[in-house]
C-alpha positions as CSV (number, residue, x, y, z in Angstrom):
1,M,-199.4,-129.8,98.3
2,S,-200.4,-126.2,100.0
3,L,-199.1,-124.5,102.9
4,R,-202.3,-125.3,105.4
5,W,-202.0,-129.3,104.9
6,V,-198.2,-129.2,105.6
7,V,-198.8,-127.2,108.5
8,L,-201.7,-129.5,109.5
9,I,-199.9,-133.0,108.7
10,I,-196.8,-131.1,110.8
11,V,-198.8,-130.6,114.1
12,D,-200.3,-134.1,113.6
13,V,-196.4,-135.8,113.9
14,L,-196.0,-133.9,116.8
15,L,-199.5,-134.2,118.7
16,A,-199.1,-138.2,117.9
17,L,-195.2,-138.2,119.4
18,T,-196.5,-136.4,122.4
19,A,-199.4,-139.1,122.8
20,L,-197.6,-141.9,122.7
21,Y,-194.8,-140.5,125.3
22,S,-197.8,-139.1,127.4
23,A,-199.2,-142.9,127.4
24,A,-196.0,-144.0,128.1
25,V,-195.2,-141.8,131.1
26,V,-198.8,-142.5,132.8
27,R,-198.3,-146.3,132.4
28,L,-194.3,-146.6,132.9
29,G,-193.5,-143.6,135.2
30,Y,-191.2,-140.7,133.9
31,R,-187.9,-142.4,134.5
32,E,-188.7,-145.3,132.7
33,V,-189.4,-143.5,129.8
34,A,-186.4,-141.9,129.5
35,N,-184.1,-144.5,129.7
36,K,-185.7,-146.0,127.0
37,L,-186.1,-143.2,124.6
38,P,-182.2,-143.7,123.6
39,E,-183.2,-146.8,122.2
40,V,-183.5,-148.0,118.4
41,S,-186.4,-150.2,119.5
42,T,-188.3,-147.1,120.8
43,F,-187.6,-144.8,118.1
44,I,-188.8,-147.6,115.4
45,T,-192.2,-147.7,117.5
46,S,-192.2,-144.0,117.4
47,V,-192.3,-144.6,113.6
48,I,-194.7,-147.1,113.6
49,F,-197.1,-145.3,115.7
50,V,-196.9,-142.1,113.3
51,I,-197.3,-143.7,110.1
52,A,-200.3,-145.5,111.3
53,I,-201.8,-142.2,113.0
54,L,-201.1,-140.6,109.5
55,F,-202.3,-143.5,107.1
56,A,-205.8,-144.2,109.3
57,S,-206.4,-140.2,109.1
58,H,-205.8,-139.8,105.8
59,L,-208.0,-143.0,104.8
60,M,-211.3,-141.6,107.0
61,D,-210.5,-137.8,105.2
62,T,-209.6,-136.2,108.1
63,Y,-207.3,-133.8,106.1
64,D,-210.2,-133.5,103.4
65,F,-210.4,-129.8,103.5
66,D,-214.2,-129.8,101.9
67,R,-215.6,-132.6,103.9
68,N,-214.5,-131.1,107.4
69,T,-216.4,-128.0,107.8
70,R,-218.6,-128.5,111.0
71,K,-217.6,-130.3,114.6
72,R,-219.2,-132.9,114.2
73,E,-217.4,-134.0,110.8
74,I,-214.2,-133.1,112.7
75,F,-215.0,-135.3,115.2
76,I,-216.6,-138.4,113.4
77,N,-213.7,-138.9,111.0
78,T,-211.8,-137.9,114.3
79,I,-212.7,-141.4,116.1
80,L,-212.8,-143.5,112.7
81,G,-209.0,-142.5,112.0
82,A,-208.5,-143.6,116.1
83,A,-210.3,-147.0,115.1
84,T,-208.4,-147.7,112.3
85,S,-205.2,-146.9,114.0
86,F,-206.0,-149.2,116.2
87,F,-206.6,-152.0,113.9
88,L,-203.8,-151.5,112.1
89,L,-201.1,-151.3,115.1
90,S,-202.8,-154.5,116.2
91,I,-201.6,-156.3,113.1
92,V,-198.4,-154.6,113.3
93,F,-197.7,-155.4,116.7
94,Y,-199.3,-159.4,116.6
95,I,-196.7,-160.1,113.4
96,D,-193.7,-158.8,115.3
97,P,-194.5,-158.4,119.2
98,G,-190.9,-156.8,119.4
99,F,-192.6,-153.4,119.0
100,M,-195.7,-154.0,121.1
101,L,-196.7,-151.1,122.9
102,G,-198.0,-153.3,126.2
103,R,-199.5,-152.2,129.6
104,G,-202.3,-150.5,128.0
105,I,-200.3,-147.5,126.0
106,L,-201.5,-148.0,122.8
107,L,-204.9,-147.7,124.2
108,I,-204.4,-144.9,125.9
109,S,-201.9,-143.0,123.4
110,I,-205.0,-143.4,120.9
111,A,-207.3,-141.8,123.0
112,F,-205.1,-138.9,124.1
113,F,-204.3,-138.4,119.8
114,V,-208.1,-138.5,119.9
115,L,-208.4,-135.6,121.9
116,F,-205.5,-133.6,120.5
117,Q,-206.3,-133.9,117.1
118,Y,-209.5,-133.1,117.7
119,G,-208.4,-129.6,119.7
120,W,-206.3,-129.1,117.2
121,H,-208.3,-129.5,113.8
122,V,-211.0,-127.9,115.4
123,V,-208.9,-124.6,115.8
124,F,-207.0,-125.1,112.4
125,Y,-210.4,-125.7,110.1
126,L,-212.7,-123.1,112.0
127,V,-210.4,-120.5,112.9
128,G,-207.3,-121.1,110.8
129,R,-208.8,-121.3,107.3
130,H,-209.6,-118.0,106.8
131,A,-206.0,-117.2,108.0
132,P,-204.6,-114.6,104.7
133,R,-201.2,-116.5,105.2
134,F,-202.5,-119.4,103.7
135,Y,-203.9,-117.4,100.8
136,R,-201.6,-117.0,97.6
137,R,-203.3,-113.4,96.8
138,V,-203.3,-114.0,92.5
139,L,-203.7,-110.4,90.4
140,V,-205.0,-111.6,87.1
141,L,-203.6,-110.0,83.9
142,G,-206.7,-109.8,81.1
143,T,-209.9,-108.6,81.7
144,G,-211.4,-111.4,78.8
145,P,-212.9,-115.0,78.8
146,L,-210.0,-116.5,79.6
147,A,-209.3,-114.1,82.7
148,S,-212.8,-114.8,84.0
149,Q,-212.0,-117.9,83.9
150,V,-209.2,-117.9,85.8
151,G,-210.9,-116.0,88.4
152,E,-212.9,-118.5,88.8
153,F,-211.0,-121.0,89.9
154,C,-209.5,-118.3,92.7
155,S,-213.5,-118.6,94.2
156,S,-214.4,-119.7,97.3
157,H,-214.3,-123.1,97.5
158,N,-211.3,-122.9,96.8
159,R,-208.1,-123.0,100.1
160,N,-205.3,-122.2,98.7
161,F,-205.8,-118.5,96.2
162,T,-207.6,-115.3,96.5
163,L,-208.4,-113.2,93.8
164,T,-206.9,-109.4,94.0
165,G,-208.2,-108.6,90.8
166,Y,-207.9,-108.5,87.0
167,A,-204.9,-106.1,85.5
168,P,-206.1,-104.9,82.1
169,C,-202.9,-105.5,79.2
170,D,-202.8,-101.5,78.7
171,G,-203.2,-99.4,81.7
172,N,-202.6,-96.5,79.3
173,R,-206.3,-97.5,77.6
174,A,-207.7,-98.9,80.5
175,T,-210.6,-96.8,80.5
176,E,-211.0,-96.2,76.7
177,R,-211.5,-100.0,76.7
178,E,-214.1,-99.7,79.5
179,N,-215.6,-97.3,77.8
180,Q,-216.1,-99.5,74.4
181,N,-216.7,-102.7,76.5
182,E,-214.2,-104.1,74.5
183,N,-213.5,-107.7,75.4
184,I,-214.0,-107.2,79.1
185,V,-215.8,-109.8,80.5
186,V,-214.8,-109.6,84.3
187,S,-216.7,-107.4,87.0
188,H,-215.6,-103.8,86.6
189,D,-215.3,-103.7,90.3
190,L,-212.2,-105.6,90.3
191,I,-210.2,-104.4,87.6
192,V,-207.3,-103.4,88.8
193,E,-206.3,-99.5,87.1
194,N,-202.0,-99.9,86.2
195,A,-201.4,-96.8,84.3
196,D,-198.2,-96.7,87.0
197,G,-197.0,-100.1,85.6
198,L,-197.9,-103.6,86.2
199,V,-195.4,-103.9,89.2
200,A,-197.2,-101.1,91.0
201,A,-200.9,-102.6,90.1
202,A,-199.3,-106.0,91.7
203,L,-198.1,-104.0,94.8
204,K,-201.0,-102.3,95.5
205,A,-203.2,-105.6,95.2
206,Q,-200.9,-106.8,97.2
207,A,-200.6,-109.5,94.9
208,N,-197.3,-112.5,94.7
209,I,-198.8,-114.2,91.5
210,I,-199.4,-112.9,88.5
211,V,-201.3,-115.4,85.8
212,V,-201.0,-113.9,82.4
213,A,-204.4,-114.8,81.2
214,L,-204.6,-113.0,77.5
215,S,-206.5,-114.7,75.0
216,E,-204.5,-113.4,72.6
217,R,-200.5,-112.0,72.9
218,R,-199.4,-111.2,69.8
219,G,-198.7,-107.3,69.8
220,V,-200.2,-106.6,73.2
221,F,-197.9,-108.5,75.6
222,P,-196.4,-106.3,78.0
223,L,-193.3,-108.0,78.4
224,R,-190.7,-105.7,80.0
225,D,-193.8,-105.1,82.6
226,V,-194.2,-108.7,83.5
227,L,-190.4,-109.1,83.5
228,R,-190.2,-106.3,86.8
229,C,-192.8,-108.3,88.4
230,K,-190.4,-111.6,88.0
231,L,-187.6,-109.7,89.2
232,N,-189.0,-108.1,91.8
233,G,-190.4,-111.7,93.2
234,I,-193.6,-111.7,91.8
235,E,-194.0,-115.3,90.2
236,V,-195.4,-115.1,87.0
237,M,-197.6,-118.6,85.2
238,D,-199.7,-118.7,82.6
239,A,-203.5,-119.7,82.5
240,P,-202.9,-123.1,81.8
241,S,-200.1,-123.5,83.9
242,F,-202.5,-121.9,87.0
243,Y,-205.3,-124.2,86.2
244,E,-202.7,-127.8,86.7
245,L,-201.6,-125.8,89.7
246,V,-205.4,-125.5,91.5
247,H,-207.0,-128.5,90.0
248,G,-203.8,-130.9,89.4
249,K,-205.1,-131.8,85.6
250,L,-204.0,-130.0,82.4
251,M,-206.1,-127.4,80.8
252,L,-206.3,-129.2,77.3
253,E,-208.1,-125.8,75.4
254,H,-205.2,-124.0,76.0
255,I,-202.5,-125.9,75.9
256,T,-200.1,-126.3,72.8
257,P,-197.1,-128.0,71.3
258,S,-194.9,-125.8,72.8
259,W,-196.4,-125.3,75.8
260,I,-195.6,-129.7,76.5
261,I,-192.1,-129.0,75.2
262,F,-190.6,-125.8,77.1
263,S,-192.9,-127.3,80.6
264,S,-190.5,-128.1,83.2
265,G,-192.0,-131.4,83.3
266,F,-192.4,-134.7,80.3
267,R,-189.2,-135.5,81.8
268,R,-188.6,-139.3,81.9
269,T,-185.2,-140.5,82.9
270,I,-183.9,-143.7,83.1
271,Y,-183.7,-143.8,87.2
272,I,-187.4,-143.0,87.4
273,D,-187.4,-146.0,85.2
274,L,-185.7,-148.3,86.8
275,F,-187.5,-147.2,90.3
276,K,-190.7,-147.8,88.7
277,R,-189.9,-150.7,87.4
278,Y,-188.4,-152.4,90.6
279,I,-191.9,-151.3,92.6
280,D,-194.2,-153.3,90.2
281,I,-191.5,-156.0,90.4
282,L,-192.0,-156.1,93.8
283,L,-195.9,-154.6,94.3
284,S,-196.8,-157.5,91.5
285,L,-195.0,-160.3,92.8
286,T,-196.5,-159.3,96.7
287,G,-199.8,-159.1,95.7
288,L,-199.9,-162.5,93.3
289,A,-198.5,-163.8,96.9
290,L,-201.4,-162.8,98.3
291,T,-204.3,-163.5,96.6
292,L,-203.3,-166.7,94.5
293,P,-204.9,-168.9,97.6
294,F,-208.4,-166.7,96.3
295,F,-208.4,-167.9,93.5
296,P,-209.8,-170.8,93.4
297,I,-212.7,-169.5,95.7
298,I,-212.9,-166.8,93.3
299,A,-213.3,-169.4,90.2
300,L,-215.8,-171.1,92.0
301,A,-218.3,-168.5,92.9
302,I,-218.1,-167.1,89.2
303,K,-218.5,-170.1,87.6
304,L,-221.8,-170.5,90.0
305,D,-223.0,-167.4,89.1
306,S,-223.1,-167.7,85.6
307,P,-221.7,-169.9,82.8
308,G,-218.3,-168.8,80.5
309,P,-214.0,-168.7,81.4
310,V,-213.1,-167.8,85.1
311,F,-210.9,-165.5,83.0
312,F,-211.6,-162.6,80.6
313,R,-209.1,-161.4,77.5
314,Q,-209.3,-158.5,76.0
315,T,-206.7,-156.6,74.0
316,R,-205.7,-153.2,74.7
317,V,-203.5,-150.6,73.8
318,G,-200.0,-149.9,75.7
319,N,-197.4,-148.1,75.3
320,K,-196.0,-146.8,72.3
321,E,-199.3,-148.1,71.1
322,K,-198.2,-151.6,71.4
323,M,-201.2,-154.1,71.8
324,F,-201.5,-156.4,74.2
325,K,-203.8,-158.7,76.2
326,L,-205.3,-157.5,79.4
327,Y,-206.3,-160.2,81.8
328,K,-209.2,-159.4,84.3
329,F,-211.9,-162.0,86.2
330,R,-214.8,-162.3,84.1
331,T,-217.6,-160.2,85.4
332,M,-220.0,-159.9,82.7
333,S,-222.3,-162.8,80.7
334,Q,-220.4,-164.9,78.4
335,N,-221.0,-162.7,74.6
336,A,-221.7,-160.2,76.2
337,E,-220.7,-158.0,73.4
338,E,-221.7,-160.5,70.2
339,K,-224.4,-158.2,69.1
340,S,-223.6,-154.5,70.2
341,G,-219.9,-154.7,69.5
342,A,-217.7,-152.8,71.2
343,I,-219.6,-150.5,73.9
344,W,-218.5,-148.3,77.1
345,A,-219.5,-150.2,80.9
346,A,-222.5,-148.1,82.0
347,K,-224.4,-147.3,85.3
348,N,-226.2,-150.6,86.3
349,D,-224.8,-152.4,83.1
350,P,-227.3,-155.7,82.3
351,R,-224.6,-157.2,81.0
352,V,-222.7,-157.3,83.9
353,T,-223.1,-160.3,86.3
354,R,-224.6,-160.3,89.9
355,L,-220.9,-161.8,91.3
356,G,-219.5,-159.2,88.4
357,S,-221.0,-156.0,89.8
358,Y,-219.5,-156.6,93.4
359,F,-215.8,-157.7,91.8
360,R,-216.2,-154.5,89.6
361,K,-216.8,-152.1,92.7
362,S,-214.0,-153.8,94.9
363,R,-211.6,-154.2,91.9
364,I,-211.6,-158.1,92.8
365,D,-212.2,-158.6,89.3
366,E,-208.6,-156.3,88.5
367,I,-206.8,-158.4,90.5
368,P,-204.9,-160.7,87.3
369,Q,-203.8,-157.5,86.2
370,L,-200.7,-158.4,88.3
371,Y,-199.6,-160.6,86.2
372,N,-199.5,-157.8,83.1
373,V,-197.5,-155.8,85.5
374,L,-195.3,-158.6,86.4
375,R,-195.0,-159.4,82.2
376,G,-194.0,-155.6,82.0
377,D,-197.2,-154.9,79.4
378,M,-198.3,-152.3,82.2
379,S,-197.3,-150.4,85.0
380,F,-198.6,-150.0,88.7
381,V,-199.2,-146.6,88.3
382,G,-200.1,-145.2,85.0
383,P,-202.7,-144.1,82.6
384,R,-205.6,-147.3,82.7
385,P,-205.4,-148.9,79.0
386,E,-207.9,-148.2,77.0
387,R,-209.9,-150.7,74.3
388,P,-208.1,-150.4,70.5
389,E,-211.8,-149.9,69.1
390,F,-212.5,-146.6,72.0
391,V,-208.7,-145.7,70.7
392,D,-209.3,-145.0,67.4
393,K,-211.9,-143.0,68.2
394,L,-211.1,-141.1,70.4
395,N,-207.6,-140.4,68.7
396,Q,-209.6,-138.6,66.5
397,V,-212.3,-135.9,68.5
398,I,-209.2,-135.2,71.7
399,P,-205.6,-133.6,70.9
400,Y,-202.9,-135.0,72.4
401,Y,-204.9,-138.4,73.3
402,S,-201.8,-139.9,72.1
403,T,-199.5,-138.7,74.4
404,R,-201.1,-140.9,76.6
405,H,-199.3,-144.1,75.4
406,F,-196.1,-142.7,75.8
407,I,-195.7,-144.5,79.2
408,K,-197.1,-147.7,79.8
409,P,-200.6,-148.2,81.3
410,G,-201.1,-148.5,85.3
411,L,-203.4,-151.1,87.2
412,T,-204.0,-148.0,88.8
413,G,-203.7,-143.6,88.2
414,W,-204.0,-140.6,88.8
415,A,-207.2,-140.0,86.7
416,Q,-208.9,-143.6,88.4
417,V,-208.8,-142.0,91.7
418,R,-209.6,-138.4,91.1
419,Y,-212.1,-139.4,88.7
420,P,-215.3,-141.3,88.7
421,Y,-215.6,-144.4,85.8
422,G,-215.5,-142.9,82.3
423,A,-217.9,-144.5,79.8
424,S,-218.4,-141.3,77.6
425,V,-215.7,-139.5,75.1
426,E,-216.4,-136.6,77.4
427,D,-215.1,-138.8,80.4
428,A,-212.6,-139.6,78.4
429,I,-211.6,-135.8,77.6
430,E,-212.2,-135.6,81.4
431,K,-210.0,-138.1,82.0
432,L,-207.1,-137.3,80.0
433,R,-206.4,-133.9,82.0
434,Y,-205.5,-136.1,84.7
435,D,-203.6,-138.5,82.7
436,L,-201.2,-135.8,81.0
437,F,-200.9,-134.3,84.6
438,Y,-199.5,-137.1,85.9
439,I,-197.2,-138.3,82.8
440,K,-195.6,-134.3,83.0
441,N,-195.3,-134.5,86.9
442,L,-194.3,-138.2,87.1
443,S,-192.4,-138.9,90.3
444,A,-191.9,-141.6,92.7
445,F,-194.0,-139.1,95.1
446,L,-196.9,-138.9,93.1
447,D,-196.7,-142.4,92.4
448,T,-196.9,-143.0,96.2
449,L,-199.4,-140.6,96.5
450,I,-201.5,-142.0,94.3
451,F,-201.3,-145.9,95.3
452,F,-202.1,-144.4,99.2
453,E,-205.3,-142.7,96.9
454,T,-205.8,-146.0,95.6
455,I,-206.6,-148.0,98.8
456,K,-209.1,-145.2,99.9
457,V,-210.8,-146.0,96.6
458,V,-210.9,-149.9,96.9
459,L,-211.9,-149.6,100.6
460,F,-214.5,-147.8,100.0
461,G,-216.0,-148.6,96.4
462,R,-215.4,-145.7,94.4
463,G,-216.1,-144.9,90.9
464,G,-216.6,-148.9,90.3
465,Q,-219.3,-149.6,87.2
């Protein structure tokens, strides 16, 4: 979570409260509003208003730094977020009129918030995004291919880190290595001489992070210099950890079993397991209760669209590589793999029915998997379960692929909200990077983030095939 994102959210919360109370003062007068402030219902209404505003802004990508680069995009996303929040709040007030913002307060408060948020985001995105205090300055220890790759992570499109330079591993031999052109693949202009030690080089570059990017550490790792940097308050991390921090996925090519063993993540406690199971039961029961009335309509539509059963059952690999039957609404023609065998779904797959194409994009076909979640075969959030035919193949060609089976598979997951539908070995590798990141950083916060990102994916039909 970057500092700029936290600042943006906190100010939006304050602006939402300001808009709400300003609207109330306009309609009711200062005295009446002051009398209502101590009431519990006022506090609850304020919380509901702020949550709806933030959630709607999140849905409309108002906090996406890559999408809001011009005033026009900021204005459109702000208007769409305001319309969505009005819709959400109208539903809440219809369900419980006790918290209703009457006498035009809702409309006025949202109008105020549009003005406040637009002005604030224009200033923040177009002016404040270049403020140096929001960037973490990175000094890369190394000058080889891995160091060059780390430098690319800090490229101009990244809004959290900036590269200050590369420090050779041995300051006394820096000139000699440069002359021999030994393992130096980075720009010579960015090499920071460290003849006086790594600490001096870091202070000269004003770096607050040192990333160790040495392809070979044996006999060349400057242990004392790096230790001094650590004790001087400069954060030190290796290339895989920095890659994880920047991209939200793991650098499979450069992680080792010892890195996994000694890393700060990959922890599972009984409390996390109990929490996830409680949430799984709650969400699956709620989801089934809301969708079961529509099952007959969906079943009739499937029958009218193409011959075959309504439900589709398929063997998938679950927790600890145990097999289970996954349930879906059928989206392909009957006996679709009778001739081809097990193959990945592709874009414009001819096996998919007309109705099935819509079901897959809207994720309606996955509703029956709520039953798998309720049974305990799956969790609501986790790596997507794969077919055993593909797992056998992927285990042979992808290192650490089996580690994704150490937790329950999920109805949705970090890979699903960060990467489009996978249909090849290369896609499986990329999705594994995200799955391992999720397993390493398993937490209630990450599950909540994935849940809200999934809502965006479903609403806008992203990634389905």
